[in-house]
C-alpha positions as CSV (number, residue, x, y, z in Angstrom):
1,M,31.4,11.2,20.7
2,V,34.2,10.2,19.2
3,R,37.6,10.5,20.7
4,S,40.5,11.5,17.9
5,T,43.3,9.5,17.6
6,K,46.8,10.0,18.7
7,L,47.7,8.7,15.6
8,T,49.3,11.5,13.7
9,N,51.8,12.3,11.1
10,E,54.4,12.9,13.3
11,V,53.4,9.6,16.1
12,Q,53.9,7.4,12.8
13,Q,57.0,9.1,11.8
14,K,58.9,8.7,15.3
15,I,57.7,5.2,15.2
16,G,58.5,4.4,12.3
17,D,62.3,6.2,12.8
18,G,62.6,4.1,15.6
19,V,61.9,0.5,13.9
20,S,64.2,1.8,11.6
21,L,66.9,2.4,14.0
22,G,66.3,-1.4,15.4
23,L,63.9,-0.6,18.4
24,T,61.3,-3.0,19.5
25,Y,57.8,-2.1,18.4
26,A,57.6,-1.3,22.6
27,F,60.6,0.9,22.8
28,A,59.4,2.7,19.2
29,A,56.3,3.4,20.6
30,S,56.9,4.2,24.1
31,A,59.8,6.8,22.4
32,A,56.8,8.6,20.3
33,G,54.9,9.0,23.6
34,V,52.5,5.9,23.2
35,T,51.3,3.1,25.4
36,Y,52.6,-0.4,23.4
37,Q,48.8,-1.1,24.6
38,T,47.6,1.6,22.0
39,F,50.4,0.5,19.6
40,N,48.9,-2.9,19.2
41,Q,45.6,-1.7,18.9
42,W,46.5,0.4,15.8
43,M,48.4,-2.7,14.1
44,K,45.2,-4.8,14.8
45,L,43.3,-2.1,13.2
46,G,45.5,-1.9,10.4
47,R,46.1,-5.5,9.4
48,D,42.2,-6.1,9.5
49,S,41.8,-2.9,7.5
50,T,41.9,-2.8,3.7
51,S,42.4,1.1,3.4
52,G,42.7,4.0,5.5
53,K,45.4,5.4,8.2
54,Y,45.6,2.5,10.2
55,F,46.3,0.3,7.4
56,E,49.1,2.7,6.1
57,F,50.4,3.1,9.5
58,Y,50.6,-1.4,9.4
59,K,51.8,-1.7,6.3
60,N,54.3,1.7,6.9
61,L,55.6,-0.3,9.8
62,E,55.8,-3.7,8.2
63,Q,57.9,-2.1,5.1
64,R,60.3,-0.2,7.4
65,N,60.6,-3.5,9.4
66,A,61.5,-5.7,6.3
67,E,63.8,-2.8,4.9
68,E,65.8,-3.1,8.7
69,T,66.2,-6.9,8.6
70,L,67.5,-6.9,4.6
71,K,70.2,-4.7,6.0
72,I,71.0,-7.3,8.6
73,L,71.3,-10.1,6.1
């Protein structure tokens, strides 16, 4: 039996919002109710994919992180 993922749109939004506020990935994941280990698994799945839920999650976070970095510069 395949377990369902905790990566819902709501969790993805909360993590992205945390990153946009300048939180570390660990704090953003924790604030969304996800362990840092699970977050890292999702990021690895996204990096290793070319499409799908994890790929979109990864690309979204990379974009939000880049946008916040540009605000600092």
